[in-house]
Structures are given as structure tokens and as C-alpha cells.
C-alpha positions as CSV (number, residue, x, y, z in Angstrom):
1,X,0.0,0.0,0.0
2,X,1.3,3.5,-0.8
3,X,1.6,5.8,2.1
4,X,-0.7,8.7,2.5
5,X,2.1,11.3,2.3
6,X,2.2,10.7,-1.4
7,X,-1.1,12.6,-1.8
8,X,0.6,15.6,-3.6
9,X,2.4,13.6,-6.2
10,X,0.0,14.9,-8.8
11,X,1.8,18.2,-8.6
12,X,5.1,16.5,-9.3
13,X,4.0,14.8,-12.6
14,X,6.3,15.7,-15.5
15,X,5.2,18.4,-17.9
16,X,5.2,15.8,-20.7
17,X,2.8,13.6,-18.8
18,X,0.5,16.5,-18.1
19,X,0.5,17.5,-21.7
20,X,-0.2,14.0,-22.8
21,X,-3.1,13.8,-20.3
22,X,-4.8,16.9,-21.6
23,X,-4.2,15.9,-25.2
24,X,-5.8,12.5,-24.6
25,X,-8.8,14.2,-23.0
26,X,-9.3,16.3,-26.1
27,X,-8.7,13.6,-28.7
28,X,-9.7,10.3,-27.0
29,X,-6.4,8.9,-28.4
30,X,-7.9,5.9,-30.2
31,X,-5.7,3.3,-31.9
32,X,-6.2,2.7,-35.6
33,X,-6.5,-1.1,-35.3
34,X,-10.2,-1.2,-36.2
35,X,-11.9,-4.5,-36.7
36,X,-11.4,-6.2,-40.1
37,X,-15.1,-5.7,-40.8
38,X,-18.2,-4.1,-39.3
39,X,-19.6,-7.6,-39.0
40,X,-16.6,-8.6,-36.8
41,X,-17.3,-5.6,-34.5
42,X,-21.0,-6.4,-34.2
43,X,-20.3,-10.1,-33.5
44,X,-18.1,-9.0,-30.6
45,X,-21.2,-7.8,-28.7
46,X,-23.7,-10.5,-29.8
47,X,-23.7,-12.4,-26.5
48,X,-23.8,-9.2,-24.5
49,X,-26.9,-8.2,-26.5
50,X,-28.5,-11.5,-25.9
51,X,-28.2,-10.8,-22.2
52,X,-29.1,-7.1,-21.8
53,X,-30.8,-6.4,-25.2
54,X,-30.0,-3.9,-27.9
55,X,-31.3,-1.0,-25.7
56,X,-29.0,-2.0,-22.8
57,X,-26.0,-2.3,-25.1
58,X,-26.7,1.1,-26.5
59,X,-26.8,2.6,-23.0
60,X,-23.4,1.2,-22.2
61,X,-21.9,2.4,-25.5
62,X,-23.1,5.9,-24.6
63,X,-21.7,5.8,-21.0
64,X,-18.7,7.6,-19.6
65,X,-17.0,5.9,-16.6
66,X,-14.0,7.1,-14.7
67,X,-11.7,4.5,-13.1
68,X,-9.3,5.7,-10.4
69,X,-6.4,3.3,-9.9
70,X,-5.3,0.6,-12.3
71,X,-3.8,-2.0,-9.9
72,X,-5.0,-5.4,-9.0
73,X,-8.6,-4.1,-8.6
74,X,-8.9,-1.3,-11.1
75,X,-7.2,-3.1,-14.0
76,X,-9.9,-5.8,-13.8
77,X,-12.7,-3.2,-13.4
78,X,-11.6,-1.2,-16.5
79,X,-11.2,-4.2,-18.7
80,X,-14.5,-5.7,-17.7
81,X,-16.2,-2.3,-18.6
82,X,-14.4,-2.3,-21.9
83,X,-15.5,-5.8,-22.7
84,X,-19.1,-4.8,-21.7
85,X,-19.2,-2.2,-24.4
86,X,-18.8,0.9,-22.4
87,X,-18.1,3.7,-24.9
88,X,-15.8,6.0,-22.9
89,X,-13.4,5.3,-20.1
90,X,-11.4,7.9,-18.2
91,X,-8.4,6.3,-16.4
92,X,-6.3,7.7,-13.6
93,X,-3.0,6.3,-12.2
94,X,0.4,7.9,-11.7
95,X,2.3,4.6,-11.4
96,X,4.4,2.6,-13.8
97,X,4.2,-1.2,-14.4
98,X,6.7,-3.1,-12.2
99,X,7.7,-6.7,-11.9
100,X,5.9,-6.9,-8.6
101,X,2.6,-6.3,-10.5
102,X,2.9,-9.4,-12.6
103,X,1.1,-11.7,-10.1
104,X,-2.2,-9.9,-10.1
105,X,-2.6,-6.9,-12.5
106,X,-4.0,-7.5,-16.0
107,X,-1.9,-4.7,-17.6
108,X,1.3,-6.1,-16.2
109,X,3.3,-8.2,-18.7
110,X,7.0,-8.4,-19.5
111,X,6.2,-6.3,-22.6
112,X,4.7,-3.5,-20.5
113,X,7.5,-3.2,-17.9
114,X,8.1,0.4,-16.9
115,X,5.3,1.8,-19.0
116,X,2.8,4.2,-17.4
117,X,-0.1,2.0,-16.3
118,X,-2.6,4.3,-17.9
119,X,-0.8,3.9,-21.3
120,X,-0.5,0.1,-20.9
121,X,-4.2,0.0,-20.0
122,X,-5.2,2.2,-22.9
123,X,-3.3,0.1,-25.4
124,X,-4.8,-3.1,-24.0
125,X,-8.3,-1.8,-23.9
126,X,-8.2,-0.5,-27.5
127,X,-6.9,-3.8,-28.7
128,X,-10.1,-5.3,-27.3
129,X,-12.5,-2.6,-28.4
130,X,-11.0,0.0,-30.9
131,X,-14.2,2.0,-30.8
132,X,-13.9,2.7,-27.1
133,X,-12.7,6.2,-26.3
134,X,-10.0,5.9,-23.6
135,X,-8.8,9.1,-21.9
136,X,-5.7,8.8,-19.7
137,X,-4.5,11.0,-16.8
138,X,-1.0,9.8,-15.5
139,X,-1.0,11.5,-12.1
140,X,-1.9,10.8,-8.5
141,X,-5.3,12.2,-7.6
142,X,-4.6,14.8,-4.9
143,X,-6.6,14.8,-1.7
144,X,-7.1,18.5,-1.8
145,X,-8.6,19.0,-5.3
146,X,-11.8,21.0,-5.2
147,X,-15.1,20.0,-6.8
148,X,-14.7,22.8,-9.3
149,X,-11.1,21.9,-10.2
150,X,-12.2,18.3,-10.8
151,X,-14.3,19.4,-13.8
152,X,-11.2,19.5,-16.1
153,X,-10.7,15.8,-15.4
154,X,-14.2,14.6,-14.8
155,X,-16.6,16.2,-17.3
156,X,-20.2,16.7,-16.6
157,X,-20.9,13.7,-18.9
158,X,-19.3,11.3,-16.4
159,X,-21.9,8.7,-15.5
160,X,-20.0,6.8,-12.8
161,X,-16.8,6.8,-10.7
162,X,-15.0,3.7,-9.7
163,X,-12.6,4.2,-6.8
164,X,-9.9,1.5,-6.8
165,X,-7.2,3.5,-5.1
166,X,-5.6,2.7,-1.8
167,X,-4.9,6.2,-0.4
168,X,-7.5,7.2,2.2
169,X,-7.4,11.0,1.9
170,X,-7.8,10.6,-1.9
171,X,-10.6,8.1,-1.5
172,X,-12.4,10.5,0.8
173,X,-11.9,13.4,-1.6
174,X,-13.4,11.4,-4.4
175,X,-16.5,10.6,-2.4
176,X,-16.9,14.3,-1.5
177,X,-16.6,15.4,-5.1
178,X,-19.1,12.7,-6.1
179,X,-21.6,14.0,-3.6
180,X,-21.0,17.6,-4.5
181,X,-21.4,17.0,-8.3
182,X,-24.1,14.3,-8.2
183,X,-21.9,11.6,-9.9
184,X,-22.6,8.1,-8.6
185,X,-19.6,6.4,-7.1
186,X,-18.6,2.9,-5.9
187,X,-15.6,2.3,-3.8
188,X,-13.4,-0.7,-3.1
189,X,-12.2,-1.4,0.4
190,X,-9.1,-3.4,1.3
191,X,-8.3,-6.5,-0.7
192,X,-4.7,-7.1,0.4
193,X,-3.5,-9.9,2.7
194,X,-6.5,-12.0,1.7
195,X,-7.1,-15.3,-0.2
196,X,-10.8,-15.9,-0.4
197,X,-12.8,-14.1,-3.1
198,X,-15.9,-15.8,-1.7
199,X,-15.8,-13.4,1.3
200,X,-16.3,-10.3,-0.9
201,X,-19.6,-8.4,-0.5
202,X,-21.4,-5.5,-2.1
203,X,-23.0,-3.3,0.5
204,X,-23.3,0.2,2.0
205,X,-20.3,1.4,3.8
206,X,-22.2,1.7,7.1
207,X,-23.2,-2.0,6.9
208,X,-19.5,-3.2,6.6
209,X,-17.5,-5.0,9.2
210,X,-14.2,-6.8,9.7
211,X,-12.4,-4.7,7.0
212,X,-9.9,-2.2,8.6
213,X,-10.1,0.2,5.7
214,X,-13.9,0.2,5.8
215,X,-13.8,1.0,9.5
216,X,-11.7,4.1,8.8
217,X,-13.9,5.2,5.9
218,X,-17.0,4.8,8.0
219,X,-15.7,7.1,10.6
220,X,-14.3,9.7,8.3
221,X,-17.4,9.8,6.0
222,X,-19.7,10.1,9.0
223,X,-17.7,13.1,10.2
224,X,-18.3,14.7,6.8
225,X,-22.0,14.0,6.6
226,X,-21.9,11.4,3.9
227,X,-25.1,9.3,4.4
228,X,-24.3,6.4,2.1
229,X,-21.6,4.9,-0.1
230,X,-21.8,1.7,-2.1
231,X,-18.7,-0.4,-1.6
232,X,-17.1,-3.8,-2.3
233,X,-15.4,-5.2,0.8
234,X,-14.3,-8.4,2.3
235,X,-15.3,-10.2,5.5
236,X,-12.1,-12.2,5.5
237,X,-9.6,-11.3,8.3
238,X,-6.3,-10.1,6.7
239,X,-3.5,-12.6,7.0
240,X,-0.3,-11.7,8.8
241,X,2.7,-11.8,6.5
242,X,6.1,-11.4,8.3
243,X,9.3,-11.2,6.2
244,X,12.7,-12.2,7.5
245,X,15.7,-10.0,6.6
246,X,16.0,-11.7,3.2
247,X,12.5,-10.3,2.4
248,X,10.8,-13.7,2.4
249,X,7.9,-14.6,4.8
250,X,8.9,-16.8,7.7
251,X,7.4,-20.3,7.2
252,X,5.5,-20.4,10.5
253,X,3.9,-16.9,9.8
254,X,2.7,-17.4,6.2
255,X,-0.9,-18.0,6.8
256,X,-1.9,-16.8,10.2
257,X,-5.0,-14.6,10.2
258,X,-4.6,-11.3,12.0
259,X,-7.1,-9.2,13.9
260,X,-8.8,-6.5,11.9
261,X,-7.3,-3.8,14.1
262,X,-3.8,-4.9,13.0
263,X,-4.2,-2.8,9.9
264,X,-4.4,0.4,12.0
265,X,-1.5,1.8,10.1
266,X,-4.0,2.6,7.3
267,X,-5.5,5.2,9.6
268,X,-4.4,8.8,8.7
269,X,-5.2,9.7,12.3
270,X,-4.8,6.5,14.3
271,X,-6.8,6.4,17.5
272,X,-4.3,3.9,19.0
273,X,-0.9,2.4,18.2
274,X,-0.7,-1.2,17.2
275,X,2.8,-2.5,17.6
276,X,2.2,-5.6,15.4
277,X,0.8,-3.4,12.6
278,X,3.8,-1.1,12.9
279,X,6.1,-4.1,12.6
280,X,4.3,-5.3,9.5
281,X,4.5,-1.8,7.9
282,X,8.2,-1.6,8.6
283,X,8.9,-4.9,7.0
284,X,6.8,-4.5,3.9
285,X,6.3,-2.0,1.1
286,X,2.7,-2.9,0.7
287,X,0.2,-5.6,1.5
288,X,0.7,-9.2,0.3
289,X,-1.6,-10.1,-2.6
290,X,-2.5,-12.5,-5.4
291,X,-4.9,-12.1,-8.3
292,X,-8.0,-13.8,-6.7
293,X,-9.4,-11.2,-4.3
294,X,-8.4,-7.9,-6.0
295,X,-9.4,-9.2,-9.5
296,X,-12.8,-10.5,-8.2
297,X,-13.3,-7.2,-6.4
298,X,-12.7,-5.3,-9.7
299,X,-15.2,-7.5,-11.5
300,X,-17.8,-6.9,-8.8
301,X,-17.3,-3.1,-9.1
302,X,-17.7,-3.2,-12.8
303,X,-20.8,-5.4,-12.6
304,X,-22.4,-3.1,-10.0
305,X,-21.9,-0.1,-12.3
306,X,-23.3,-1.9,-15.4
307,X,-26.4,-3.0,-13.4
308,X,-27.0,0.6,-12.2
309,X,-26.6,2.0,-15.7
310,X,-29.0,-0.5,-17.2
């Protein structure tokens, strides 16, 4: 998990990346690898149309959805939306593809190493659906951006926001902007240190339990007067992963579940100090993870958005 003191990295993005971001917003930056024939393109959606009808498919093709974060959760959400026929995707992520992403992120391959994640995602999505408009913003969403300032990145035509980022202040900011501008949002809670996708649930934030990140979000959103937020969260207790000096988990610690409060280091204003959580944080650069839980959470986010749009 990235630490919360990175919240102002948006202001450190290179000038070239910012120029690219704005150019992509203006042009859609579509690849020129169109289907060999119109029939081929139409055949790509035939089974979708059987399920949701021509009218439903038309709604999705007219939709604009913003996806924040293209990691283990967001990469699956974005690709699922693309494969569902969504017409316009706006992608946000400041990071580059790294070897540690290979075990769980759809955009991570040996061919995409060191690429901006938004670029790798755009190229992959347009190889699936060349008629999808993919707008990319290669920067970290700041926690202090105002509702008015957000309009240059989130146009009034935005139909839905998917929050798949792991920075608490930025997540809260997205929820506040969503409420101020009347854009529906769905947010993902913690998926790291977990192995059972069957424990994932879709519910309101105030109905969640077990998940440490959800606990913090409940408290912070209640302070700010947010009455409701649709989230995907897990009822599975996070597993304790302790690494020895070589960086590998100690065999007797690999699969021990930890108490929910052990993730207290997620808290921007921790109410109490948890020594075990601090030890974990010092020994890791982020939560342990595999493809099952984050990927399943991303699919659930996309499915919930599609159902709402229909």
C-alpha cells in the first residue's frame, strides 16, 4: 500500500505527462487497429446483446465511466467495462508497471514493464474494443482537489466513478466530489492480505464490518456528513505476513490470520498504536496479494456499475 504522504504527487508529474493527459482528453487517443469488418465488430457484442438487449448495449456504449487506480482491482474493473461495451473510459493512475505487479494486474506483462499504467491499459483496452474512447491521466489524484477543479478531469458527462485507489485521503476526496457533483460512485475497500474471493460483499459502507479500511472510511465519512456509499469489501480477516531479513515470509507466519485492528497503520489519524501493525509496515512496502481477491473485487465493481446504468 502506498503511504498517504504521497497525496501531492499529482503536482510532481512531469510536464510531458500532463501535456499527454490533456491531449488525450481532447482527442480520445484511439488506436487505428479497427476490426477487419463491421460484422466482426458487431459479432463481438452479440452475446452481450442476448443478455441485456440492444437497448441495454446502446446505454453502455453511450456511457462515460472514470476508473481511479489501475492496480489489481482497477485493471480488472476497467477491462470488464471495456468488454461490456462501455463507450468512454477515463483512467487515472500515476504509477508505472513493475515486476511486482505481474502476479495480479491485468496490464502487467514483460512487454509493458516500466510503462505508465494508464498507457498500458489504454493500449490493451483499445486492442479489445478499438471504438472505445480511452482518456488517460497519468498522475496521482490529490486529496485537496476541489469539486470545481475536478471538472477539467471529470466532465459533466461522467456517468459513474469507480474508486480503486488505496490512499485514504484521496478516497475521501473522491466521495466528497461525487456527492457535490451528483456523480454516482462505488468504492473498493481493502483486498490485500486475503485469499478468499468468496468473502467479498457488495453493501453500503455503514453495513460493513471486519475490513480495517472500511472502518476508517465509515468514521471519516460520518464526520463529513456522507449518508451512504456503495462499496465492495471483504469479511475475511487479513493474513499476517512477516518477512525475514531476506525479504521472504517466515514459514510459520505465512498463513496466520490477524485481527482486523492490526491494519491500524492505514489510519491517517490512528486512535491507537498497534505494535504488530507497525512491525508489518516496517517490513513490507505494501500488502501481500494475489490475483484472486483484487481481481474479483474489480469484476464486482464493474458489474455493479453496469447494473446501475441499465
